[in-house]
Steps between C-alpha positions, in 0.01 A plus 500: 500500500662735765868557495671535837856639476693389800705662767670277742613684817803451699653757729304768330630414149363332195648171446455164332590147602591213278260210592429649839868477614591788728868444426438568127351849526540784256413859611333681217415831685552688820176675448189263455262793496674636179472160343123486574462849355664371182250220487231774494665685222511173293124444543483266796195508733611241741826411697599189686719548801673244716687561826772247465629566853147459629466186321767341717445686824133563513562873564428807285837675470417671161157633593603871449594419130179307474295805613685733286418289181129442617439855578683686226470306168123430453597133419285212630749370758529151624749398768644150620762381712482426872126583552415264783280695738165694467686799647741500203207466255326797659824692502552454127156610414540805716806580298281505179563155375233362285559121536696297736650166416540223751758238437646299780219579734238361245683175534588485869207700649163429318304664787678823441425468130143438570473796721672726257269385224198561726610851569642615155357252242664569155763734648675189623701293244698177566844451356595148423853421422570157346828308479490156346122492527502568867412816686799713646482729799725734706635702206539183296748363755284203611301254298172344641340167418194677349452458126406812291170326388391431850590835626322683217184299544501574886544888430214485251287331752578753766385790271837639396435694169858568384788246487849628407704193389879519476694238343831539696703297240414764242519817712769731392652238269381668181417160358140555408171451696371157579195510262395148578473573873287814461289329242421226735420747773270704277303191395480340841401789726248794480707739717698785341837374409812722473814357350835579653847376420668485164299743300791586269350631164196636332428149371464391859255780563308399196480145602383572846228736354386212284460296807252756643707559805417795729841644526878458427785629709796636313824527704856442368390522130403862570833606669719335237302651213384173356137610523375850419228564766289732265503217248416229753207685626365549150548129420312404825187676419 
């Protein structure tokens, strides 16, 4: 299982939100590139980036930071947040990003998703954010009437190879990962599943590895010291 340490970007800084609430933001670093370089020193090979401003606005205000990380660290770099046009997808790939994550657009614009998949295949992932069993969009500020199960089934049928599933209720809360949710997804679908939200301990990492997931994203637990990144990578193998 791959470990994706996360950097959430806001105004050029590395931050974390509690349960997706922009009013409950903690700034962890003014230098996201330095954070990513520390990931490398600790043995990471991947990084998960989210442009929190872009998630709400659909713009790419942190693109220079994303480019610096993609070009200077050697990490497999994936980016999500506000990617709603093919031009934005192309721009991120031109910056050196390895994989682009479509979230809101995958829900609201299936034609765009299909075009992106046709053009880039496995370099396109879909982020599905779930709140009370329903899919949330627009930076988690709006809940749709689509169930997680129906959405995942549709994504698999469209040819999506990687789904990044975030349990909003657990995100940043340090209450442990929703093992039942990810176990169900792993059994029910053949796509690569990455768990996001609530990975708070090495036991969580072990549990997700036992579920044969593709990946796990570690955010707040890294920044607070609850999880040692080097140990997490070793446990995940």
